[in-house]
C-alpha positions as CSV (number, residue, x, y, z in Angstrom):
1,X,3.7,3.7,21.4
2,X,0.2,4.7,21.7
3,X,-2.8,3.4,20.2
4,X,-2.2,1.4,16.9
5,X,-4.1,3.3,13.7
6,X,-7.1,1.4,12.1
7,X,-6.6,0.5,8.9
8,X,-9.1,0.3,5.8
9,X,-9.0,-1.5,2.4
10,X,-11.1,0.2,-0.1
11,X,-11.8,-1.0,-3.6
12,X,-11.7,2.0,-5.6
13,X,-11.9,-0.3,-9.4
14,X,-14.1,-2.2,-11.2
15,X,-12.2,-4.4,-13.6
16,X,-10.7,-7.2,-11.4
17,X,-12.5,-8.6,-8.6
18,X,-10.7,-9.1,-5.6
19,X,-11.6,-10.0,-2.5
20,X,-11.5,-6.9,-0.2
21,X,-12.6,-8.8,3.2
22,X,-9.5,-11.6,2.9
23,X,-7.2,-8.2,2.1
24,X,-8.9,-6.4,5.3
25,X,-7.9,-9.5,7.5
26,X,-4.3,-9.7,6.1
27,X,-3.9,-5.7,6.5
28,X,-4.7,-5.8,10.2
29,X,-2.3,-8.4,10.8
30,X,0.1,-7.0,8.7
31,X,-0.1,-3.4,10.4
32,X,0.2,-5.3,13.7
33,X,3.4,-6.9,12.7
34,X,5.1,-3.8,11.4
35,X,4.5,-2.2,14.5
36,X,6.0,-4.8,16.2
37,X,9.4,-4.0,14.3
38,X,11.3,-1.6,16.7
39,X,12.6,1.8,15.4
40,X,15.1,4.1,16.7
41,X,12.5,6.9,16.4
42,X,8.7,7.3,16.3
43,X,7.5,6.4,12.5
44,X,4.6,7.7,10.1
45,X,2.8,4.4,11.1
46,X,3.4,4.7,14.6
47,X,2.1,8.2,14.6
48,X,-0.7,7.6,12.3
49,X,-4.6,7.1,13.9
50,X,-5.7,5.5,10.3
51,X,-4.3,4.1,7.4
52,X,-6.2,3.9,4.0
53,X,-5.6,1.2,1.6
54,X,-6.9,2.2,-2.1
55,X,-7.3,-0.3,-4.6
56,X,-7.2,1.4,-7.9
57,X,-7.0,1.2,-11.7
58,X,-3.9,1.5,-13.9
59,X,-5.5,4.6,-15.3
60,X,-5.6,6.6,-12.0
61,X,-2.2,5.1,-10.5
62,X,-0.7,6.7,-13.8
63,X,-2.1,9.9,-12.8
64,X,-1.1,9.6,-9.4
65,X,2.8,8.5,-10.7
66,X,2.9,11.2,-13.0
67,X,2.0,13.6,-10.3
68,X,4.2,12.9,-7.5
69,X,7.0,10.8,-9.0
70,X,7.1,12.6,-12.3
71,X,7.0,9.3,-14.1
72,X,4.8,8.1,-16.6
73,X,2.7,5.2,-16.8
74,X,1.1,3.2,-13.8
75,X,3.2,1.5,-10.8
76,X,2.3,-1.3,-8.4
77,X,2.0,0.7,-5.0
78,X,2.5,4.6,-3.9
79,X,2.8,5.1,-0.2
80,X,2.0,8.6,1.3
81,X,3.5,9.4,4.6
82,X,-0.3,10.8,6.3
83,X,-1.2,7.1,5.5
84,X,-2.6,6.2,2.2
85,X,-1.4,3.5,0.1
86,X,-2.6,3.0,-3.6
87,X,-2.4,-0.1,-5.3
88,X,-3.0,-0.7,-8.8
89,X,-4.8,-3.8,-9.2
90,X,-4.0,-4.4,-13.1
91,X,-0.6,-4.2,-12.6
92,X,-0.6,-6.1,-9.6
93,X,-2.4,-8.8,-11.8
94,X,0.4,-8.7,-14.4
95,X,3.1,-8.9,-11.6
96,X,1.1,-11.8,-10.1
97,X,1.2,-13.6,-13.6
98,X,5.2,-12.9,-14.2
99,X,6.0,-14.1,-10.9
100,X,3.6,-17.3,-10.6
101,X,1.7,-15.7,-7.8
102,X,-1.7,-15.3,-6.9
103,X,-3.5,-12.0,-7.2
104,X,-4.3,-12.2,-3.7
105,X,-0.8,-12.8,-2.5
106,X,0.6,-10.0,-4.7
107,X,-2.0,-7.9,-3.2
108,X,-0.7,-8.6,0.2
109,X,2.5,-8.2,-0.5
110,X,2.1,-4.2,-2.0
111,X,-0.1,-3.9,0.9
112,X,3.3,-5.0,3.3
113,X,5.3,-3.0,1.3
114,X,3.1,0.4,1.9
115,X,3.1,-0.4,5.6
116,X,7.0,-0.9,5.9
117,X,7.5,2.5,4.4
118,X,5.2,4.3,6.8
119,X,7.3,2.3,9.1
120,X,10.4,3.7,7.8
121,X,11.9,1.4,5.3
122,X,12.7,3.5,2.4
123,X,13.9,2.9,-0.9
124,X,12.5,6.3,-3.1
125,X,10.7,9.3,-1.5
126,X,8.8,11.4,-3.8
127,X,7.5,14.9,-2.8
128,X,4.7,14.1,-0.1
129,X,5.1,10.3,-0.6
130,X,7.0,7.6,0.6
């Protein structure tokens, strides 16, 4: 395995305050842990130089969801094999409330979910997305 990819968390929504610094720290640790999970063949995560986690609005997520998954409305997380993980902060907040989690915990869960997808753990794969 070569050099680990860098991971960057970027907040592109303004409705809900998030602690990007804490999420960045979590993302770096989660990336390292994912790469420790041995896979039979190299994964997208192992091949990437950089991973971006984009925190976005429900409106933006609904647009991506429609374009790549052909489904209406926002979803929680979409992961693309070229190293982008899109997370709807509004949906995360709704789910956090429903499941009794903090928003920060829910966002960390989605970061880990996206990284695991990039590392070959899959449930649904849209065209160009994972």
